[in-house]
N, C-alpha and C positions, 0 to 999 in steps of 0.2 A: 412279524418276526422275518417274513420274507425280503425283508429289504435290508435287513442288515449286515449280509456279506458285500454290501454294493456300498453300504455308507460306512463302512470300518474304518477306507482310507480316505474319506472324507474327514470322519472324526478325528484322523490321525494327522490329517494337514495344522489345525486350529489349537488340538488336545497338545500344545506341544509342551509342556510344565506341569509334567503331574505331582513332582511333588509339591507344588505350590496352588494348584487345583484341586476342587472336588465338585463331584458330579456324580449322577447314575444316567444308565438307559435304561428309560423302562420298556420292557418288551411284554408282550401277550403272551408268551412260553420260551424257554431256555433252547440257544439252537444247539444240532450235535456236538460233539465233543471237538471235535476237531476244527470247530466255526468257533471257540470260546473265544472270548475276548482279549487280547496281550495285554499285560501288564502294562504298559502305556496308556492304556486308553480308561477310562472311567470303568467301575462294574457295571453289569445287567443286571438289572432289579425288576422281577416281575411284577407286572399291576396285578391289584387283588381283583375279586370279582365283581361284576358292574350288573348280573343279570336281572338284580333285585328293583334296578332301575327303570321307567319309560321311557321310552325311546318313540316320537310317533311320528317323525320327520317322512313322510314320501318319499323313496331313491335316494337316501340320506345312511349314513353308515353309525353303526350304534357304538362302534368304536370312539367316539367321541365321547362319549360319558367314560368312558377308560381314562382317555387322554386327559380329560379336565380332572378326572380324582386325581392326576396325578400331584395336583396342589395339594391336596392333602397328605397323602404317601409321603411326600417331600417333606413337610413339616413333621411328621409320626418319626422319622427315621432322625430327625435331628434333636428332638423333645430331650433324650438323655444325653446327645452327646456333649463332650466336657466343652468342647470350641465353639467362638460365639459365632452363631450365623445371622449375619445383617442383612445380607439381602438373597433374595432365589431370581433364579433367572430361567426362562423355560423357551423352547423353539423345538421345531421340528428337526427330524432324520436329517434332512435337506437343507439347514440352515448353517449357515458357514459364521461362526460369531468370532469376533478378536476381542480375545481376552484382558491383555493390556488397556485396552483402550475401553472397554467396558468398567474395569474398574476405577479408571480414572472418573468416567462420564456420570457413575455413582458417587464419587466420592464428594461433590458439590451438595450431594441431599444428605437428610437428619434420618438415619435407618430406625429412630425412635417413632418418628412419625408415621402416618399410614399414605404412604405412595406406591402408588401404580402407573407405571412407567412404559409407554409404547408410541408405537406409530399408526397410521391411518392407511392405507392402499393405496399407490397412486392413481388409481382407478375411481374418476367421480363414481360411479354405476354400481359401484363393488363395496362406496361406501354409503351410499344409501340404502343397497338393499342390506348391509349388516350394520350399519352405523358407524356413525363417525366419531364415536365415541369410544370405542372398541379398539385395541391392541392386538394387532391382527398378530396372530399365533405364526406364522411362517417367519415372520422378522423378528419373532422375538420379545417379551414384555419381560419386567423387572415388578418384583412385587418385597416390600420392607418386610421385615422380620416381624415389624409389630404387627402389621396388618396382614403377613399369613398367619400368623399364630390366632387372628382372629377369625377369619375367614375359616378357617381349616373346622372352628368346632360349628361352624355354621352353614357351612358349605354343602353337606348330603341333604339336609332338610331344604335347601334352597335349589336345589338341581329338580327337586321333583317339580317344581310350580314351571318347570321351562323344559316340558318333554318336546314341546315342537318345533325348538330351534336344531339349526343345523349343524355348526362346530363349537368345537370344546371350548374355543376362544370366545364365542359368546354367550356360554353359560358362567365360563369365568368375569367376564366383563358384568354380566347380569347380577350375578350376585356380591360382585366387591360395588357397582352403582346403588345395591339395597341397601348397602354399610353408608352410603351417604360421601363413597368416594369417586370424583373424579380420574379420568387421564390426564395424567401428564405428558406430552408431546414430546417427545424424544426422537428428531429428525435422524439420530443418527442408524436408525434402526430403518431395514428395507425390505418390504413386504415382495417387490420385484413381481407385480401384477403384470407382466409384459413377455411378450415374443419378440424374435429377433435378435438384432443388435443391439447391446446394452450401451452403446458408446455414449451415446449421447447423454446420458442419465450419471454416467462416472466420470467422467468429462465433466461433469456440470455439479459435482456436490457441495453440497450449503459448510457452511464454515462452523463445522461440527467434528469431533471424531466419528471416524466410521465404525459403528459395532454391529453390523453383520448386513448378510447377502442373502437373498433365499433364491428356491427355483432355478438354480443355475444352468440346471441339466435340462432344464426346457426351454435356453435360450440359446444365442448363438458362445461359442466360445466367447470370451472377455479379449485374450487376443486373438489376431487373428493365425492362419497355418499352425492350427494347436486344437489338441480336444479339450474340451473342458475341464479335465483333470489335471492336462499340461498345463493347461493356463492357470489355472488357481495357482498350481506352484509355481510360476513364475512370477504371477503375485506379490505371492509370498517372500521371495526373496527381497524384496523391499518391503514389506510388513517385518519382517526379522532384523531388519536393519532400525528400522524408524517407523516403528507402529502408529504412533499419534499420526504423523504427518501425512499417511497415506491415503489418497485422495483430493488432499486439502489442495484446492483450490485457489490461483491467485492469478492474475494479469497485468502487464506492461507493454509497452512500448516500444520499439525501437526506433529513435529518432533519426537513424539514418537514413531507412529507407521505408519510414512510413506504416511500418506494421503492426502487429495488434497480436503479442504474445500468449496464451492461455494455455495453463499449467495444472495440470491433475497429476500429483506428486506422486510417483511411483505406478504412474499408469500409461500417459499420454501425454502429448504438449501438441497446442495447433496453433499454427500460425498463419494468420489474416494479411492476406495483401495488400490494406488499406487500412487506416484509423476509427476502430470504430469503438463507439459511445458504450461507456463499463455494463449498463444495465442491458446492452443486445447482448454482450459477450457471457453473461451469465446466464439468458435464457437457456433451457435444454433443445438441444436438437431432437427433432422427432428421427431419431434412426429405428425406433423400434416399431411395436403395433401394440393392439391392445390385448388382455390376457383371452377376451372371447369374443366372438362376433358375436353380435345381437343389435339392442337397440341403437340410435343414435349418440345415445350419451355413454354410451362404452368407450369411446375415441376422445370422449373429455377428460382430462389429467386435474389433478391437485396441485398442478406448478405450473410455471412459466414456460411454453413451449415456442418453438418457429421451426417454421417449416424449412425439407432439407433441399436444396437448391437440387432440382435433375440434372444438372450437370457437373459431373464429377470435378471435373475440371475448373469450376469454378469454386467452389468448396475450400476450405482452407487443407492447406500441407498438414499432413497428421503426422506425428514421429510416434512410435510408439518405445513404451520401457524397452530397455536391454540387457544393463545391467548396474550393482552398485556395487559402492564398496567406502570404507572411512579411512581417515590418514587424520594428520596433524594438524590440516587444514579443516576438517569439516568432511560432510560426505558428500562425496561425488556421484550422482548418476546419469546416467547416457539413455538416449532415444534415439533409435534409428529411424531415418524416414519410411513410409509405407509406401510402396513404388505405385505412381500413377500412369498411365502411358498420357501425358498429357506436355505439350507444348509450352515453353516459357522464356520470357525475355532475361537480361540480365539483374534486373532490378526484383526478380519474382525470387518468391520465397520456395518454389520449387530447384531452387540451384543450390538450397541448403542439402546437406545428406546425414548430417548429424547433428545431436543438442547434448550441450553438458550443462547440466543442472549441479549447482554450488549451495551447500544449505547447511544449518548445524541441527543438531540432534535435537528436538521440539521435545518439549517437557512442558506441557499446560499448567498452570498455578489457577487456585483455587478462584482467581479473580477471572482471568483469562477464558476459563469454563461459562463464569455467571454472565459476563460480558464479554463474547466470542468476536475477534475481528480477523479480516482479512490482511494476510502478511503484505511485506513490500517485496515486489518483481523489478530487478531489472536486469536487461540487458547489456551487458558487456562489449568490449569490443576485442574481436577473437582474434586468435594465430591463424587460421585457416579460411579461404574464402568459400570453402563447405558447408562450415563448423559456427553454432553460434555458441554461446555463451553466455550463460544465466545466473545469477547469484537472488536467495531469496534471503531475506531475513523479517524478522518481526519490528513492529512499531514499538518507535523509543518507551522503555518503563519508564523516563525520567518523571512523567505526571504521576507514576506511582511512590519513586521513593526521591525524586529531584535529580539524580544521577544516571548516567547511562556511557558507557564506557566501549564499543562493539567494533569489529571488521569485520570488513566484506571480501571477497577476492581469495586471490591465491596465489603464491609465489611472489613476481614481477607484478603483479597488475594487483595489487594486495591495498589499499585504504583504508584505514583507522579514523573511527571519528569518536568523539568526544562531546556530550552534552551537560551542563548543570544550570540547574534552575535556582534562583537564590531562596535565599533559609525565610523569605518572607512573604514568598508566593504562596499562593491555592494552588491543590493539583489541577484544578481547569486551566488554572493562567498559566499554569506549565506547560500542561497540554499545549496553548494553545499558540503561544510564544515555540514551543519546541514545532509546527509547524509550520509559523510563519518564518523564523531561523532556515530552517534547510529550503525553504522556497527562495529566499534572498539571497542565503550564500553564492547560491547559482550562478544569480544574478549580478550579485556586487563583487564577485572574485571569480571569474570563469576562466578555466586553462592554469591553474595555479596547482602547485604541488601541495601545498598547505593553507589552512588561512583559517582565521578563525572574526567572530561575527559578535558582539558583543551588545545586546540589549540591555533594559531595564531588568527585564525577566528573566535571563536566561543567558548563555554564553554555550555557543557552539563551533566545537572545532573541528577541522580534517585534515589528514597528514597521510604523505606518502611513507611515510616511517614511526613505529609506538612512539607517542606520548613518553616523555620523562617527568620526572616527579617535580618538576621545577614549579614557582609559582609566578606567574610572570606579575610585576606591578604596572610596568610600563608597555604603552601608554595607559592614560586612567581619563575617566568621564567623574568630573565634580558637579555635584550639586547641593544646592544651599538654602534655606526658609528664608526668606525677607525680611522674618519677624525678628527683631533684636533682643535678646536676654533683658532681664531687670538689673541687672547685676553681670554683665560682660565677662569681668573677670573670675570673680567665683565660680561662674557657670561654668567657662570655658575648663578649671582646674578639676571638676567636677568629672568632665569631660573626658579630661587627660586621663584621668584617677582608673575611669572606669573601662576604657578601651585599652587601656595598660592590662587589666587584669584579666582582660574579655580576649583581647590576641593569643594572649597564652592558653586559654581554657580550650579555643577554638583550634588553634596549634596541636594542644597532647590529642583532641578529642577523634576519634574514630571517623567520625561523620563530619568532622573538619568545621562544624559551626558550633557557636556556642551565643548566648542572648542571656542578657543581665541587664536590670536595673538598680537604680539607687535616686533618694529623696534628694531633692533641691529647695525645693520648700516643703510646710509641711499639708499641702495641695496639691505640688506638683511633682513628679519621679519622671528623670531621664529615663529613658529605654533604648536600650543596644543594641545592635547583634554584631560581629565577626562572620567571615567566612570565606573558606580556600577551595580549592579545586578538590576535589575527596581525596585524589589518589595520588595529593602531591607530599612531599615529606615533609616533617614535623619544622626542620629546620629551616625547609623552604618555604613554607607557609608564614610561620612566625616572621621571616624576614620581609617578607609580602605585607603581612598588614602591620609591621610598624612602618615601615615605607608611609605608608599609607595614612597612619597614624600622624606621621613628623607632618604629614600634608594638611593636615587638618586646620593648624592656625592660620595658616594662610589660605585656603581657602572657605573656611566658614566659620570664625572666630568671633566669639559674641554671639553667632545665632543659635537661635532655639532647634535647628534643625541640621543637618548634613548628611549627604551620601558623596562617598567615593566608589567608584566600580572600576577595577582590572579585570585583563583577563583571567588572572588567576587568584583574586581575590577580590573582598567586597568589606565596606563598611557601613552601617548606618547609625545613627543615633537620632530620637524625633523626642517630645512630651507629651506623645501621645503615645497609644499601644496599637502597633503596625503587623505585630505580628499574626495571620490569620490562625483560627479554631479549627481543628479537624474538622469538622460539618461546612464549615463555610468555603462558600464558592468563590469569593472574594476578599480578600485580606483588609481590614481595616486601613485607614489612609492611604487608600491606590492614589495615585495622580492622574490628574483628568486633565489633559494639554488644551490651551486654548484655539480657536477655529484657526486662526492665522496669526504665526510668528511676529512677532515686534521685532528691532535691530538688536534686541538686549531680548534673547526668548525666556521666556519666564512656567512655569510648570505650576498649575493651581491647585492647590491641596484640597481636601473636604471642607477646609473653613477659609473662607476668604481671606485670612491673615494669613494663613500659610501656604505660601506661592514660595516657587523655588525657580533660583535661577541657576542656570548654564555658566560653566565655563569648560576650557578645554585644558588639558595637559598634556603634552606628548613629549614623548623619551626615548631610546633606544637602548636597549643594556650590551648590544654590541653580538649577543648570538647569536639573534635571528637570521634565518635564511634569507636572500632578496628578493626572490619569490613568494615569500610569504605576505601575506593581505589578513591587516584587521581592520574591521570597522563596529565602531563603538555608534550605538545606537541606542537613544532612549525612548519607549514607547508606552504610551498611557496603559497599564493592567483593564484596565473597566473599559476601555474604547475598542469597537471594533475596525474603526479608521483607523491604520497607521500614519501617525505623524512623526516623519523623521524630525527629530531639533538637531541633532547635531552628528553629524558621519564622519566619521577621521579614517583616512584612508591614509595608510602609511607604509611606506617600501624601506627597505635598507639600498640606498642608493646613494652616491655621491658626485651622481651626474648632474649638473648645473642645470636649472629649470627654466623655462619662459613663462610665464605665467600671465603676461599682456603684450597685446601683437599691436598695441594702440594708445593712446595718452588718452589721459582723463577728459581733457577738451574733445578730443571725436567721439566719445560714449551718447552725444545727443543725437548724433548721426542715426539717420535711419540703416544707411549702410556705408560701415565703418570703413573708413580708406585706412589701405595698409600699404608700408610702405616697402620697394624694392628691398631693401637691405636689412628689413626684416623677415623678408618672405623669404629671401637667401640665406637667413640664418636659420629659421623654422625647419628651412628642406636641406640645409646642407648643401648650399648655393648648387638647390634643383638636381639633387644626385638622385638616380635611377630606383636607388633604393628605396627611397619613398615616395616615387611612382607610385597611387593605386591604380590607373584606368589609362585611359586613352580616348579619344575624341575619333569623329569622323564616321562618315555615311556608310563605309564598306561593312563593319559588322551590321549595323542595324538593318544593312540592306540581306547580307548573307544569313539574318536569322530569320526575317520577315520569307524569303526564297526559300528556305525550308517549313516554314510554318505553314505556307501554302502547298507544298508538297508532301504534308504529315511525317515530315523527316526532321523536326526541329533537334531532337537529342542529337542528331550529328554533330553540332558546334558544340556538342561538352568535348572540353579537354580532356586529351586521351588518357593524359598523365596521372588523372582522377581514379583511371580503370574503371570498377564498376564499384567502386565506395561511394557511392552515393543515390539520395531517394528519387527515383521515375517525378513522380508525381510532384517535388519539391519541384524539382530544374523545368519542367513543364509548366508549372506556375509562375516562375522567377519569367521565362523567358515571355510567356502571357502578359504580364504587368510591363514588363520591359516595352513590350509593343505599344501596349497602350500608351505608355506612357511619351509617345512619341505621335499621335494620333497628330494629323493635322488640324481638325476642328477642336478648340479648347473645351468644348462640352462632351467631346467626346475622352479627353482625358480623363485618368481617376484623381481623386481627391488623393489627402494623406489618409482620412479616416477612410476609404474605400480601400486602399494597398494594405490596411491594417487589416481590416475584415478579411480582404482575397486571402492575406499571406497567413490566417489563421483558418482557412476554409481547408477541410478535406482534399476538394478536388478541384481538377481544372475547372471543370463543368461548372461549379459555380460563380467563375468569373467571366465577366462579356467576351465575346470574339473578339480578338480587333481588325481592324481595318486596313488594306495597304498605308503606311506611311507616308509621312507630307512626302519626303524627300527619296522615296524610291525611283533608282534606276533601273532600268529594264537591261536584261542582257546586250542588247547590243549598243547600253551606251549612250542612246537617242532619250529626248525629254518622252515620258509616257504620260500624256495629256488624258488619258482614257479614265472614267470614273466605273465603281461597282457598279451603282445604280445613274445612270446618267440621263439629265433632264434635257427638254425639248431645247434647241439653242433660240435666243435671244433676238429676235432682226438685229436689235441695235447694238450685240454684242460682236465686236470683229475679232477674229483672230488676235490682233494686236491686243485689245483689251482683257483675251483672256488669258493672254502670257506674261501681263501686269502680276497677276496671281502668284506666278513661279520666278524662280531664278533662268534665267537665262544662259549662266555657265555651269546649270549641270547641280547647283548644291543647294544646300537648305538656306530658305529665308532665315534671317537671323533677327528676332525681334527681340523687347525687352520685354515685354511680359513672359513670365517664367511658364513652360510646361509644365 
């Protein structure tokens, strides 16, 4: 009872919805009247006398028996209660629970079954002594009501067999074990058997809701320059806005500066000055020490750790949570830099002062709880030089329901995205297509305000404005089965009637998807599917599908199968069943591509006679922006390797295009000849606006001189300000100098260059020597070499000079550098 006055404020912090929460604070005796529990807190319950039970652990506390019997007394208090208690959750008086997250986490379990949920200690030695299968009481543990009722009946007789145990949680664990029930580990509970600074632990929380924290009055305050109580109240500012997102960890990369950004929402953001592999970022930094000193195993933890750099200025820059608010754009949280007296350059993350993180309120469904997945994080272009803006979003749900419509950012920087999978695609292939499309659309459609990418399995779009309810039928991709129907005219009539009914049904459906089949012969059925973008209007969907239907005779007349895929809708009919079953990972009738395309590319089906030819149909509705780009790509669902059968890139532009700079006869030449008139036409009479670079040895000399002096970054264009990554700039200068080395063997191949460009540091590239056409400051030819060899007697100065240009310019050779 002595601890109650100090624990009331802590309990009041998280017991913040008394009308929705039920519980009891068990004490050994009631406090004085002036220290009674406020009505906003749970009532005090006096524990029963436990003097009849034996306790033989030397140096331990008999109160362990009283605390253990709380399980029995809690069940007894609810036996005659009319309310249905589904779970019993127990914790210490210094345990901080997160009730909303507890309810969410427990919702994925059936309380009618026997469950014992909890977690172990962070310290290996603690688990070795007390048991890896025990739910530590300070972290909190939960028992399903069905198990609790059975446990209460046998508990008193059970604990008589364990007088030698130290704590209450050991007794509960032992008696549950006797019932044949093991611990279900729930990593959201935290025992916190640690001392010192908990930053490393809290900044690398597992992908699961935060359920509890313990021992916080035995560690440093979790926020700097605050007391423990103040720090907890500060944390709950974020908890009260978005409880399920608190401490959720995500990592993203700043592509402008090559930084790695680690976000622990509602707590802190770390910015590393270089790109790091994700597994390294997820490791827990050892900012803390073990609970108590002792054997060497006391310092061994139950999670992956990494040592903290002893130099604070070589650690990541830390930004602690400052404030949070909600508006129509979502939830905006701000983080301020924690001051460190370190010097830095223009490309260092230490120049940042504030970080702004934009999110949507997190509401995990049962599938996300059962199969947790880290959310996406993206660094946006910021308006200020000392501000970084980040958006966090979940992975597409299209793999679960086939459709996703999301927006990212706010105000002028908002981007809208839409993804839809075909109705004949399995969940697994839908997710695979979504991931492939999100990667390819950035490569195929760079720097555009809006773009669409159409695959055989899915369609991905993004735009700077909200999507309309239209369903575009052009351009489209047409595929047909090469097998002819036995009675083409009759077969085509059947298909026409089937699709006519199907398009109307799909347009009026909320899912914008419909499937039907009809008999062609007594042994053969025609199966068909019609689908539109899910948020399209009924009239627009119908118009799109009717247009595709009108193309069937020209595309696929007399053929036993056909498909037309457009941005806004798609049709398919086959003489076999192609819709996936709910449990299948790959739908029947998946198409597999040949290893190499022929002049008339074909898609081979699941049977030798089910091949499909590809044709293109392009068009323009007159409504599209000139900056819009659409790519239609046919990809085999069951294949890991992506084969692009036909890519259709379409721009709304009336400018005349010049597709060929040489004649058919020239194409056999190794080096095609281009006439002067063609060059003038292509470059608009050699306009400066079309010039992409300039030759001459001056810039190379300048680059080498700065490289040798360690001042290579001084050659950067000052108009770029500091909006460029330091490592990337040095890497490009390094590669440029390597490409003009005197000896061909010292020049990198294209594969070497690709490898160097993909590396994270300049150190991974070889250091360049002085270029072949280096000219000294005095303007005289410098024949000195880095490592001169002894002169040969037969080698005169005249012979030596033959290797150099006497007019102090480089020697041109036909061999490429």
